[in-house]
LOZA-422363 format. One record per atom (N, C-alpha, C): residue in one letter; x, y, z. Coordinates in steps of 0.1 Angstrom, whole numbers, padded with zeros to 4 digits, always signed. Layout:
BEGIN
AXYZ
...
This chain:
BEGIN
M+0568-1004+0626
M+0570-0989+0628
M+0561-0984+0639
S+0548-0990+0639
S+0539-0985+0649
S+0543-0989+0663
T+0550-1001+0664
T+0555-1005+0677
T+0566-0995+0682
L+0575-0991+0673
L+0585-0981+0677
L+0578-0968+0681
R+0568-0964+0673
R+0561-0951+0676
R+0554-0952+0690
D+0548-0963+0693
D+0541-0965+0706
D+0551-0965+0717
T+0562-0972+0715
T+0573-0972+0725
T+0578-0958+0728
L+0581-0950+0718
L+0586-0937+0720
L+0575-0928+0727
R+0562-0930+0724
R+0552-0923+0730
R+0551-0926+0745
E+0552-0939+0748
E+0551-0943+0762
E+0564-0938+0769
L+0575-0938+0762
L+0587-0934+0768
L+0586-0919+0772
A+0581-0911+0763
A+0579-0897+0766
A+0570-0895+0778
S+0559-0903+0779
S+0550-0902+0790
S+0557-0905+0803
T+0566-0916+0802
T+0573-0920+0814
T+0583-0909+0819
L+0589-0903+0809
L+0599-0892+0813
L+0592-0880+0820
R+0579-0878+0817
R+0572-0867+0823
R+0567-0870+0836
D+0564-0883+0839
D+0557-0886+0851
D+0567-0891+0862
R+0563-0889+0874
R+0571-0894+0885
R+0570-0910+0886
P+0581-0917+0887
P+0581-0931+0887
P+0573-0937+0899
D+0569-0949+0898
D+0562-0956+0909
D+0571-0957+0921
E+0564-0959+0933
E+0572-0959+0945
E+0581-0972+0946
I+0577-0983+0940
I+0585-0995+0940
I+0598-0992+0932
V+0596-0986+0920
V+0607-0982+0911
V+0617-0973+0919
L+0612-0963+0926
L+0620-0954+0933
L+0628-0961+0945
D+0621-0970+0951
D+0628-0978+0962
D+0640-0985+0956
I+0638-0992+0945
I+0649-0999+0938
I+0660-0989+0934
G+0655-0977+0929
G+0664-0967+0924
G+0673-0961+0936
A+0667-0961+0948
A+0675-0956+0960
A+0686-0965+0962
S+0685-0978+0960
S+0696-0988+0962
S+0706-0985+0951
G+0701-0982+0939
G+0710-0979+0928
G+0718-0966+0931
E+0712-0957+0937
E+0719-0944+0940
E+0730-0947+0950
L+0728-0956+0960
L+0738-0959+0969
L+0749-0967+0963
L+0746-0976+0953
L+0756-0983+0946
L+0765-0973+0938
V+0758-0964+0931
V+0766-0954+0923
V+0775-0946+0932
A+0770-0942+0944
A+0778-0934+0953
A+0790-0941+0957
R+0789-0954+0960
R+0801-0962+0964
R+0811-0963+0952
I+0806-0966+0940
I+0814-0967+0929
I+0821-0954+0926
R+0813-0943+0927
R+0819-0930+0924
R+0830-0927+0934
L+0829-0930+0947
L+0840-0927+0956
L+0852-0935+0953
I+0850-0948+0950
I+0862-0957+0947
I+0869-0952+0934
A+0860-0948+0924
A+0866-0944+0911
A+0874-0931+0913
T+0869-0921+0920
T+0876-0909+0922
T+0889-0911+0930
L+0889-0920+0939
L+0901-0922+0947
L+0912-0929+0938
L+0907-0938+0929
L+0916-0944+0920
L+0921-0934+0910
L+0913-0925+0905
L+0917-0915+0895
L+0927-0905+0901
M+0927-0904+0914
M+0938-0895+0920
M+0952-0900+0918
L+0953-0913+0915
L+0966-0919+0912
L+0971-0915+0898
A+0962-0912+0889
A+0966-0909+0875
A+0975-0897+0874
P+0972-0885+0880
P+0981-0874+0880
P+0995-0877+0885
L+0995-0885+0896
L+1008-0888+0902
L+1016-0897+0893
L+1009-0906+0887
L+1016-0915+0877
L+1021-0907+0865
N+1013-0897+0861
N+1017-0888+0850
N+1030-0881+0854
L+1030-0876+0866
L+1042-0868+0870
L+1054-0877+0871
A+1052-0889+0876
A+1063-0899+0878
A+1069-0903+0865
S+1060-0903+0854
S+1065-0908+0841
S+1070-0896+0832
G+1072-0885+0839
G+1078-0873+0831
G+1068-0863+0826
G+1056-0864+0831
G+1045-0854+0827
G+1048-0841+0833
G+1040-0831+0827
G+1042-0817+0832
G+1035-0815+0846
M+1041-0805+0853
M+1035-0802+0866
M+1021-0796+0865
A+1018-0788+0854
A+1005-0782+0852
A+0995-0793+0850
D+0998-0804+0843
D+0988-0815+0841
D+0985-0821+0854
T+0996-0823+0862
T+0995-0830+0875
T+0986-0822+0884
V+0988-0809+0885
V+0980-0800+0894
V+0966-0800+0890
A+0963-0799+0877
A+0949-0799+0872
A+0942-0812+0875
G+0949-0823+0873
G+0944-0836+0876
G+0941-0838+0891
L+0950-0834+0900
L+0948-0835+0914
L+0937-0826+0919
V+0936-0814+0914
V+0925-0805+0918
V+0912-0811+0915
G+0910-0815+0902
G+0898-0821+0897
G+0894-0834+0905
T+0903-0843+0906
T+0900-0856+0913
T+0898-0854+0928
G+0906-0844+0934
G+0904-0842+0948
G+0891-0836+0951
L+0886-0826+0943
L+0873-0821+0945
L+0862-0831+0943
G+0864-0840+0933
G+0855-0850+0930
G+0854-0860+0942
A+0865-0863+0948
A+0865-0873+0959
A+0858-0867+0971
M+0859-0854+0974
M+0852-0848+0985
M+0837-0848+0982
L+0833-0845+0970
L+0819-0845+0967
L+0813-0860+0968
A+0821-0869+0963
A+0817-0883+0963
A+0815-0888+0977
W+0823-0883+0986
W+0821-0887+1000
W+0808-0881+1006
I+0805-0869+1002
I+0793-0862+1007
I+0781-0870+1001
W+0781-0873+0988
W+0770-0880+0982
W+0768-0893+0988
L+0779-0900+0992
L+0777-0913+0998
L+0770-0913+1011
I+0774-0903+1019
I+0767-0901+1032
I+0752-0898+1031
L+0749-0890+1021
L+0735-0887+1019
L+0727-0899+1013
A+0734-0907+1004
A+0727-0918+0998
A+0724-0929+1008
R+0731-0930+1019
R+0729-0940+1029
R+0715-0938+1035
R+0710-0926+1035
R+0696-0924+1040
R+0686-0925+1029
K+0683-0937+1025
K+0675-0940+1014
K+0662-0933+1013
R+0659-0926+1002
R+0647-0920+0999
R+0644-0907+1008
R+0654-0903+1016
R+0651-0892+1025
R+0652-0879+1017
Y+0661-0879+1007
Y+0663-0867+0999
Y+0658-0870+0985
A+0646-0865+0981
A+0641-0868+0968
A+0650-0861+0957
W+0657-0851+0960
W+0664-0843+0950
W+0678-0849+0948
L+0682-0859+0956
L+0696-0864+0956
L+0700-0869+0942
P+0692-0878+0936
P+0696-0883+0923
P+0698-0873+0912
F+0690-0862+0912
F+0692-0851+0903
F+0705-0843+0905
V+0707-0840+0918
V+0719-0833+0921
V+0732-0840+0919
T+0732-0853+0923
T+0744-0861+0921
T+0747-0863+0906
S+0737-0865+0898
S+0739-0867+0884
S+0744-0854+0877
A+0738-0843+0881
A+0743-0830+0876
A+0757-0827+0881
S+0760-0831+0893
S+0774-0829+0898
S+0784-0837+0891
D+0780-0850+0887
D+0790-0858+0880
D+0793-0852+0866
I+0782-0847+0859
I+0784-0841+0846
I+0793-0828+0848
S+0789-0820+0858
S+0796-0808+0859
S+0811-0809+0863
M+0814-0820+0871
M+0828-0823+0875
M+0836-0826+0862
E+0830-0834+0853
E+0837-0837+0841
E+0839-0825+0832
T+0830-0816+0832
T+0831-0803+0825
T+0842-0795+0831
L+0843-0795+0845
L+0853-0787+0851
L+0867-0792+0848
V+0869-0805+0847
V+0882-0811+0843
V+0886-0807+0829
I+0876-0807+0820
I+0879-0802+0806
I+0883-0788+0806
V+0876-0780+0814
V+0880-0765+0815
V+0894-0764+0821
L+0897-0772+0831
L+0911-0771+0837
L+0921-0775+0827
I+0918-0785+0818
I+0928-0789+0808
I+0930-0778+0798
A+0919-0771+0794
A+0920-0760+0785
A+0928-0749+0791
A+0927-0746+0804
A+0934-0735+0811
A+0949-0739+0813
T+0952-0751+0816
T+0966-0755+0819
T+0974-0760+0807
Q+0967-0765+0797
Q+0974-0770+0785
Q+0970-0762+0773
S+0959-0766+0767
S+0954-0758+0755
S+0940-0762+0752
P+0933-0753+0745
P+0919-0757+0741
P+0918-0770+0733
A+0929-0771+0724
A+0929-0784+0716
A+0930-0796+0724
A+0937-0796+0735
A+0938-0807+0744
A+0925-0810+0751
S+0918-0799+0755
S+0905-0801+0762
S+0895-0807+0753
L+0894-0803+0740
L+0884-0807+0731
L+0887-0821+0724
N+0900-0824+0724
N+0903-0837+0717
N+0906-0848+0727
T+0905-0845+0740
T+0907-0856+0750
T+0897-0866+0749
V+0901-0879+0750
V+0892-0890+0748
V+0887-0895+0762
I+0897-0897+0771
I+0894-0903+0784
I+0884-0894+0792
V+0887-0881+0793
V+0878-0873+0801
V+0864-0872+0794
W+0864-0870+0781
W+0851-0869+0774
W+0843-0882+0776
S+0849-0894+0776
S+0842-0906+0778
S+0835-0907+0791
C+0838-0899+0801
C+0831-0899+0814
C+0817-0894+0812
Y+0815-0886+0802
Y+0801-0881+0800
Y+0791-0892+0797
P+0793-0901+0787
P+0784-0912+0785
P+0783-0922+0796
L+0795-0924+0803
L+0795-0933+0814
L+0785-0927+0825
S+0786-0914+0828
S+0777-0908+0838
S+0762-0909+0834
I+0760-0908+0821
I+0746-0909+0816
I+0741-0923+0817
F+0750-0933+0814
F+0746-0947+0815
F+0743-0950+0830
A+0751-0944+0839
A+0750-0947+0853
A+0736-0943+0859
T+0730-0933+0852
T+0716-0929+0857
T+0706-0940+0856
A+0709-0950+0848
A+0699-0961+0846
A+0697-0968+0860
L+0707-0968+0869
L+0706-0974+0882
L+0697-0966+0891
R+0693-0954+0888
R+0684-0946+0896
R+0669-0949+0892
N+0667-0956+0881
N+0654-0960+0877
N+0644-0948+0875
D+0650-0936+0871
D+0641-0924+0870
D+0645-0918+0856
G+0637-0918+0847
G+0640-0913+0834
G+0642-0898+0834
R+0637-0891+0844
R+0639-0877+0845
R+0653-0874+0848
V+0659-0882+0856
V+0674-0880+0860
V+0682-0883+0847
T+0679-0893+0840
T+0686-0896+0827
T+0685-0884+0818
L+0673-0879+0816
L+0671-0867+0807
L+0679-0855+0812
L+0679-0853+0825
L+0687-0841+0830
L+0702-0843+0827
A+0707-0855+0830
A+0722-0857+0828
A+0725-0856+0813
G+0717-0862+0804
G+0721-0861+0790
G+0720-0847+0785
L+0710-0839+0788
L+0708-0826+0783
L+0719-0817+0789
L+0723-0819+0802
L+0733-0811+0808
L+0747-0814+0802
A+0750-0826+0799
A+0762-0830+0792
A+0763-0823+0778
M+0753-0824+0771
M+0753-0818+0757
M+0754-0803+0758
A+0747-0797+0768
A+0747-0782+0769
A+0761-0778+0773
Q+0767-0784+0783
Q+0780-0780+0789
Q+0791-0782+0779
Y+0792-0794+0773
Y+0802-0797+0764
Y+0801-0789+0751
G+0788-0787+0746
G+0786-0779+0734
G+0790-0765+0736
L+0787-0760+0748
L+0791-0746+0751
L+0806-0744+0751
I+0813-0754+0756
I+0828-0753+0756
I+0833-0753+0742
A+0828-0763+0734
A+0833-0764+0720
A+0829-0751+0712
W+0817-0746+0714
W+0813-0734+0707
W+0822-0722+0711
Y+0826-0721+0724
Y+0833-0710+0729
Y+0847-0710+0722
F+0854-0721+0720
F+0867-0721+0715
F+0867-0721+0699
L+0857-0727+0693
L+0857-0728+0679
L+0850-0715+0672
A+0841-0709+0679
A+0834-0698+0673
A+0843-0686+0672
G+0853-0685+0680
G+0862-0673+0680
G+0873-0674+0670
L+0874-0685+0663
L+0885-0687+0653
L+0883-0678+0641
A+0894-0673+0636
A+0894-0665+0624
A+0893-0675+0612
P+0888-0670+0600
P+0887-0679+0589
P+0901-0685+0585
G+0901-0698+0584
G+0913-0705+0581
G+0921-0709+0593
E+0918-0704+0605
E+0925-0707+0617
E+0920-0720+0623
V+0929-0728+0629
V+0926-0741+0635
V+0931-0742+0649
L+0925-0750+0657
L+0930-0753+0670
L+0938-0766+0669
S+0950-0766+0674
S+0958-0778+0673
S+0968-0779+0684
S+0973-0791+0686
S+0982-0794+0697
S+0991-0805+0693
P+1004-0804+0696
P+1014-0814+0692
P+1010-0828+0697
D+1003-0829+0709
D+1000-0841+0714
D+0986-0846+0711
Y+0977-0836+0708
Y+0963-0840+0706
Y+0958-0837+0692
G+0966-0832+0684
G+0963-0830+0670
G+0953-0818+0667
V+0947-0818+0655
V+0939-0807+0651
V+0924-0809+0656
V+0918-0799+0661
V+0904-0800+0666
V+0895-0799+0653
S+0887-0809+0651
S+0878-0810+0640
S+0864-0807+0644
V+0857-0798+0637
V+0843-0794+0640
V+0834-0807+0638
S+0837-0815+0628
S+0829-0827+0626
S+0830-0836+0638
L+0842-0837+0644
L+0844-0846+0655
L+0835-0841+0667
Q+0835-0828+0669
Q+0827-0823+0680
Q+0812-0825+0678
L+0808-0824+0666
L+0794-0827+0663
L+0791-0842+0665
Q+0800-0850+0661
Q+0798-0864+0663
Q+0797-0868+0678
R+0805-0861+0686
R+0804-0863+0700
R+0791-0859+0706
M+0785-0848+0701
M+0772-0843+0705
M+0762-0854+0702
V+0763-0859+0690
V+0753-0869+0685
V+0754-0882+0694
L+0766-0886+0698
L+0769-0897+0706
L+0763-0895+0720
L+0764-0883+0725
L+0758-0880+0738
L+0742-0881+0737
L+0737-0876+0726
L+0722-0878+0724
L+0718-0892+0724
I+0726-0900+0716
I+0723-0914+0715
I+0724-0921+0729
A+0734-0918+0736
A+0736-0924+0750
A+0724-0920+0759
T+0719-0908+0758
T+0708-0904+0766
T+0695-0912+0762
L+0693-0913+0749
L+0681-0920+0744
L+0681-0935+0748
L+0693-0941+0746
L+0694-0955+0749
L+0692-0958+0764
T+0698-0949+0772
T+0697-0951+0787
T+0682-0949+0791
A+0676-0939+0785
A+0662-0936+0788
A+0653-0948+0784
V+0656-0955+0773
V+0648-0967+0769
V+0651-0978+0779
V+0663-0980+0784
V+0667-0990+0794
V+0659-0987+0807
V+0658-0974+0811
V+0651-0971+0823
V+0636-0974+0821
Y+0631-0970+0810
Y+0617-0973+0807
Y+0614-0988+0807
R+0623-0996+0802
R+0620-1010+0802
R+0621-1016+0817
I+0630-1011+0824
I+0631-1015+0839
I+0619-1011+0846
Q+0614-0999+0844
Q+0601-0995+0851
Q+0590-1004+0847
R+0589-1007+0834
R+0578-1016+0829
R+0579-1030+0836
L+0591-1035+0837
L+0592-1048+0843
L+0589-1048+0857
V+0594-1037+0864
V+0591-1036+0879
V+0576-1035+0881
L+0569-1027+0873
L+0555-1025+0875
L+0547-1038+0872
L+0552-1045+0862
L+0545-1058+0859
L+0547-1068+0870
S+0559-1068+0876
S+0562-1077+0887
S+0553-1073+0900
G+0548-1061+0900
G+0540-1056+0911
G+0525-1056+0908
T+0521-1063+0897
T+0507-1063+0893
T+0502-1077+0891
D+0491-1080+0897
D+0485-1093+0895
D+0479-1094+0881
T+0483-1105+0874
T+0480-1106+0860
T+0465-1109+0858
L+0458-1116+0867
L+0444-1119+0866
L+0435-1107+0867
T+0437-1100+0878
T+0428-1089+0881
T+0433-1075+0878
G+0446-1074+0875
G+0452-1061+0872
G+0455-1053+0885
L+0452-1058+0897
L+0454-1051+0909
L+0469-1052+0913
P+0473-1042+0922
P+0487-1044+0928
P+0487-1057+0936
N+0500-1063+0936
N+0501-1075+0943
N+0509-1074+0956
R+0513-1085+0962
R+0520-1084+0975
R+0533-1076+0974
S+0540-1077+0963
S+0552-1069+0962
S+0549-1054+0963
W+0538-1050+0957
W+0534-1036+0958
W+0531-1032+0973
L+0524-1042+0979
L+0520-1040+0993
L+0532-1038+1002
M+0542-1046+1001
M+0554-1045+1010
M+0563-1033+1006
H+0562-1028+0995
H+0570-1016+0991
H+0563-1003+0993
R+0550-1003+0989
R+0543-0990+0989
R+0536-0987+1002
V+0530-0996+1009
V+0522-0994+1021
V+0531-0988+1032
P+0544-0993+1034
P+0552-0986+1044
P+0554-0971+1042
R+0554-0967+1029
R+0555-0952+1026
R+0542-0945+1030
L+0531-0952+1028
L+0518-0946+1032
L+0517-0945+1048
L+0523-0954+1055
L+0522-0954+1069
L+0532-0943+1074
E+0543-0941+1068
E+0552-0930+1071
E+0546-0917+1069
S+0539-0915+1058
S+0532-0903+1055
S+0521-0900+1066
A+0513-0911+1069
A+0503-0909+1079
A+0508-0906+1093
Q+0520-0911+1096
Q+0526-0908+1109
Q+0531-0893+1109
R+0537-0888+1098
R+0541-0874+1098
R+0529-0865+1099
E+0518-0869+1093
E+0506-0860+1093
E+0496-0863+1104
Q+0500-0873+1113
Q+0492-0877+1124
Q+0478-0881+1120
R+0478-0890+1110
R+0465-0895+1105
R+0464-0910+1108
S+0452-0915+1108
S+0449-0930+1110
S+0448-0936+1096
V+0452-0948+1095
V+0450-0956+1083
V+0446-0970+1087
A+0436-0976+1080
A+0431-0989+1084
A+0435-0999+1073
L+0438-1011+1077
L+0442-1021+1067
L+0432-1033+1069
A+0425-1037+1058
A+0416-1048+1059
A+0421-1060+1051
I+0421-1072+1057
I+0423-1084+1049
I+0410-1090+1045
I+0407-1092+1033
I+0395-1097+1027
I+0397-1111+1022
D+0387-1120+1025
D+0388-1133+1020
D+0374-1137+1015
L+0373-1143+1002
L+0360-1147+0997
L+0356-1160+1004
D+0343-1160+1008
D+0338-1172+1015
D+0335-1184+1006
H+0340-1196+1010
H+0337-1208+1003
H+0341-1207+0989
F+0352-1201+0986
F+0356-1200+0972
F+0360-1213+0966
K+0365-1222+0974
K+0369-1235+0969
K+0357-1243+0963
R+0346-1240+0969
R+0333-1247+0964
R+0330-1242+0950
I+0333-1229+0947
I+0330-1224+0934
I+0339-1231+0924
N+0352-1232+0927
N+0361-1239+0918
N+0358-1254+0916
D+0354-1260+0927
D+0351-1275+0926
D+0338-1277+0918
R+0328-1268+0920
R+0315-1270+0913
R+0315-1266+0899
H+0321-1254+0896
H+0319-1248+0883
H+0332-1248+0875
G+0344-1251+0882
G+0356-1251+0875
G+0364-1238+0877
H+0377-1239+0874
H+0386-1227+0876
H+0383-1215+0867
P+0378-1217+0855
P+0375-1205+0847
P+0364-1197+0853
V+0354-1203+0859
V+0343-1196+0866
V+0349-1189+0879
G+0358-1197+0885
G+0364-1191+0897
G+0372-1179+0894
D+0379-1179+0883
D+0387-1167+0878
D+0377-1155+0875
R+0366-1159+0869
R+0356-1148+0865
R+0350-1143+0878
A+0348-1152+0888
A+0342-1147+0901
A+0352-1137+0908
L+0365-1140+0907
L+0375-1131+0913
L+0374-1117+0906
R+0374-1117+0892
R+0373-1105+0885
R+0360-1097+0888
H+0349-1105+0890
H+0337-1099+0893
H+0337-1091+0906
V+0342-1098+0916
V+0343-1092+0929
V+0352-1079+0929
V+0363-1080+0922
V+0372-1069+0920
V+0365-1057+0913
A+0358-1060+0903
A+0350-1050+0896
A+0340-1043+0905
V+0333-1051+0913
V+0323-1046+0922
V+0329-1037+0933
L+0340-1041+0938
L+0347-1033+0948
L+0354-1021+0942
D+0361-1023+0931
D+0368-1012+0925
D+0358-1001+0921
D+0346-1004+0916
D+0337-0994+0912
D+0332-0986+0924
A+0333-0991+0936
A+0329-0984+0948
A+0340-0977+0956
L+0352-0979+0952
L+0363-0974+0960
L+0364-0959+0958
A+0368-0952+0968
A+0369-0937+0968
A+0384-0934+0967
D+0387-0921+0965
D+0401-0917+0964
D+0408-0920+0977
G+0421-0925+0976
G+0429-0929+0988
G+0426-0943+0992
E+0417-0950+0987
E+0414-0964+0990
E+0421-0973+0980
T+0429-0982+0984
T+0437-0991+0975
T+0434-1005+0978
L+0430-1013+0967
L+0428-1027+0968
L+0439-1035+0962
M+0444-1045+0969
M+0455-1053+0964
M+0451-1068+0965
R+0456-1076+0955
R+0454-1091+0956
R+0467-1097+0961
V+0466-1103+0973
V+0478-1109+0979
V+0479-1124+0979
G+0468-1130+0975
G+0467-1145+0975
G+0457-1150+0965
G+0453-1162+0966
G+0443-1168+0956
G+0430-1160+0957
E+0423-1161+0968
E+0410-1153+0969
E+0412-1143+0981
E+0424-1139+0984
E+0427-1130+0995
E+0431-1116+0990
F+0426-1106+0996
F+0429-1092+0992
F+0432-1084+1004
V+0439-1073+1002
V+0441-1063+1012
V+0436-1050+1007
L+0429-1043+1016
L+0423-1030+1012
L+0429-1019+1022
I+0434-1009+1017
I+0439-0998+1025
I+0428-0987+1025
L+0424-0983+1038
L+0414-0972+1039
L+0420-0961+1047
P+0419-0949+1043
P+0424-0937+1050
P+0415-0932+1061
H+0411-0941+1070
H+0402-0938+1080
H+0406-0944+1094
S+0401-0938+1104
S+0402-0945+1117
S+0393-0957+1118
M+0394-0965+1129
M+0388-0978+1129
M+0373-0977+1127
G+0366-0968+1134
G+0351-0967+1133
G+0347-0964+1118
P+0351-0953+1112
P+0347-0951+1098
P+0352-0962+1089
A+0363-0968+1092
A+0368-0979+1083
A+0359-0991+1084
W+0354-0994+1096
W+0345-1006+1097
W+0332-1003+1089
E+0327-0991+1091
E+0315-0988+1083
E+0317-0988+1068
R+0328-0984+1064
R+0331-0984+1049
R+0333-0999+1045
M+0340-1007+1052
M+0342-1021+1048
M+0329-1028+1049
E+0320-1025+1059
E+0307-1032+1059
E+0299-1029+1047
A+0299-1016+1043
A+0292-1012+1031
A+0297-1020+1019
L+0310-1021+1018
L+0316-1029+1006
L+0312-1043+1007
R+0312-1049+1019
R+0308-1063+1020
R+0293-1065+1016
Q+0285-1056+1020
Q+0271-1057+1016
Q+0269-1055+1001
R+0277-1047+0995
R+0276-1044+0981
R+0280-1057+0973
V+0290-1064+0977
V+0294-1076+0971
V+0283-1087+0973
A+0277-1088+0985
A+0267-1098+0987
A+0254-1095+0979
D+0252-1083+0976
D+0240-1079+0969
D+0242-1079+0953
T+0254-1083+0949
T+0257-1082+0935
T+0262-1096+0930
P+0253-1106+0928
P+0257-1119+0924
P+0263-1119+0910
L+0270-1129+0906
L+0276-1131+0893
L+0267-1139+0884
Q+0263-1133+0873
Q+0255-1140+0864
Q+0263-1150+0855
L+0260-1163+0856
L+0267-1173+0848
L+0259-1175+0835
D+0266-1179+0825
D+0259-1182+0812
D+0256-1197+0812
D+0249-1202+0801
D+0244-1215+0800
D+0256-1225+0801
A+0267-1222+0794
A+0278-1231+0793
A+0284-1233+0807
E+0284-1223+0815
E+0290-1224+0828
E+0281-1231+0838
T+0268-1234+0835
T+0259-1241+0844
T+0256-1255+0839
G+0264-1260+0830
G+0262-1273+0825
G+0251-1275+0815
G+0248-1264+0808
G+0238-1264+0798
G+0224-1261+0803
R+0222-1259+0816
R+0209-1255+0821
R+0205-1242+0815
P+0193-1240+0809
P+0189-1228+0803
P+0186-1217+0814
G+0188-1205+0810
G+0185-1194+0819
G+0197-1190+0828
G+0208-1198+0828
G+0219-1195+0835
G+0217-1196+0850
E+0226-1190+0858
E+0225-1191+0873
E+0231-1179+0879
R+0226-1174+0889
R+0231-1162+0896
R+0239-1168+0908
L+0253-1166+0907
L+0262-1171+0917
L+0264-1161+0928
S+0259-1164+0940
S+0260-1155+0951
S+0275-1156+0957
I+0281-1145+0959
I+0295-1145+0965
I+0295-1135+0977
T+0301-1140+0988
T+0302-1132+1000
T+0317-1131+1004
L+0320-1122+1013
L+0333-1121+1018
L+0333-1118+1033
S+0345-1122+1039
S+0347-1119+1053
S+0360-1110+1053
A+0360-1102+1064
A+0372-1092+1065
A+0376-1090+1079
G+0389-1088+1081
G+0394-1085+1094
G+0401-1071+1093
L+0399-1062+1102
L+0404-1049+1102
L+0415-1046+1112
A+0425-1038+1109
A+0435-1034+1118
A+0438-1019+1115
S+0441-1012+1126
S+0442-0997+1124
S+0456-0992+1128
F+0462-0984+1120
F+0474-0977+1123
F+0471-0963+1129
P+0477-0959+1140
P+0488-0966+1148
P+0483-0975+1159
A+0470-0975+1161
A+0465-0982+1173
A+0468-0997+1174
D+0468-1004+1163
D+0470-1018+1163
D+0484-1022+1159
G+0492-1013+1154
G+0506-1016+1150
G+0512-1004+1142
A+0525-1004+1142
A+0532-0993+1136
A+0539-0997+1123
D+0537-1010+1119
D+0543-1014+1106
D+0534-1024+1099
V+0537-1027+1087
V+0529-1035+1078
V+0527-1049+1084
S+0538-1055+1088
S+0537-1069+1093
S+0528-1070+1105
T+0529-1061+1114
T+0520-1061+1126
T+0506-1059+1123
L+0503-1050+1114
L+0489-1048+1110
L+0483-1060+1102
L+0491-1066+1094
L+0487-1078+1087
L+0483-1089+1097
K+0492-1091+1106
K+0490-1101+1116
K+0477-1099+1124
R+0475-1087+1129
R+0463-1083+1136
R+0450-1085+1128
A+0451-1080+1116
A+0439-1081+1107
A+0436-1096+1104
D+0446-1104+1102
D+0444-1118+1099
D+0438-1125+1111
Q+0442-1121+1123
Q+0435-1127+1135
Q+0421-1124+1135
R+0417-1112+1131
R+0403-1108+1131
R+0395-1114+1120
L+0402-1117+1109
L+0396-1124+1098
L+0392-1138+1102
I+0401-1145+1109
I+0398-1158+1114
I+0386-1158+1123
V+0385-1148+1132
V+0373-1146+1140
V+0360-1145+1131
A+0361-1137+1121
A+0350-1135+1112
A+0346-1148+1105
K+0356-1156+1101
K+0353-1169+1095
K+0346-1179+1105
R+0351-1179+1117
R+0346-1188+1127
R+0332-1183+1132
G+0330-1170+1130
G+0317-1165+1135
G+0306-1167+1125
G+0308-1173+1114
G+0298-1176+1104
G+0300-1170+1090
R+0311-1163+1088
R+0315-1157+1075
R+0305-1146+1072
N+0308-1139+1060
N+0300-1128+1055
N+0299-1117+1066
R+0310-1113+1071
R+0310-1103+1082
R+0323-1096+1083
V+0324-1085+1089
V+0336-1077+1091
V+0339-1076+1106
V+0351-1079+1110
V+0355-1079+1124
V+0365-1069+1126
A+0363-1059+1136
A+0373-1049+1139
A+0378-1050+1153
R+0372-1058+1161
R+0377-1060+1174
R+0377-1075+1177
A+0388-1080+1184
A+0389-1094+1187
A+0398-1096+1199
C-alpha cells in the first residue's frame, strides 16, 4: 500500500512540474506523430457520412457528420503544419489536445441538434473518441497535457449530460427508437471511465518520464550522462544565442586514472570517481552543469565567456588537487592509518559562439585542448591551442 501511495505522490508531483527537456524532445516527436494520425483519421472519417447517406441514412445525419469531420480535417492540417516545427510552440500540445476533445464535443452537440438528445448521449462511437484522445496524450510525455484533456472531456461531456437530463420532469425520460432510453447510471459510468482513462494515461506518462530520466542519468555518480548532453545542451546554446550570451564547455579527464584501478582495484576507482564528483558538485554555482560522458571523462557547462570560464575551471582543478581521497585500511592492503589518494584532472575548454555554434564542434575543440593539456604534463586547464 505504501508503494502505491508513494507512486501517487510522485505522480502528483510530476503533474505539477514541467517535464525534463529530454522528455519534451521525445514528446515533440509524439506530437508530430499524433498530428499525422489525426489528419489521416479525420480524412477517413469523412467517408462515414457519405457511406451513411449511400446506405439510406438521413440527410441531417450526413450533413452533421460532414460538417464535424470537415472542420476536424482543417484543424488537423493546421496542427500538422505547426507540429513540424518541433518545440517551437510550447503551447501546441495543450491546444491540440483541447481541440481534439472539443471537436468530439461539437460532434455530440451536432447530433443532439440534428437528431435527438438521446442519440447524442447514447452514441458509442463518438463518445469512444474521448478516451482515445486522452490515451493519445501519452505520446506527448507531459502529464499536464493528459490532465487537461481528461478534465476537459469530463467537464464538457458532463455539462451536456446535465443540460439534457436536469431539465426533465419527474418520470420523463429521454429516448430514441434507434438509441434507446438514456440512463443516468450509464452517463455516470461514462464519467467514471473518463476519470479512469485519465489516471491510467497519467501513470503511463509518469512511467515514461521516469524511464527517460533514468536513461539520461549515470548510475554510479547520479550525474546527467551523454544522452542528456546531446538533448539538453543544444537547447542551452539556442537560449544563449537568443540572449547573445557566451557559454563555455569543458571536457574534464582524471589524470592517470587507470593506475588507480590497477593499484587499488575498481571499487576504489569507483569511489574516486564519486569523490571527485562530490568535490566538484559542492563547488558548482547556479547555471553550471556537470555531466559524466565516459569512464573518467566529464563535461562541464559554464555560463561564462572564455576568460572567466578558464578562471572558474582552474579554481575547480585546484580544489580537486587539494582534496585527496582518504582510503581506509582495507583499501590499502591492511596498512594501518590508511592512505590519502591524490587525484588531479586535466581540462580543455571551448567557448560558444567563438569556437563553434553546435555541441559537436565545441566537443571537438575542447577535446583537442584536453589533449594539449595531457601532453603538457597534466593537471592543467587549456583554453587556447
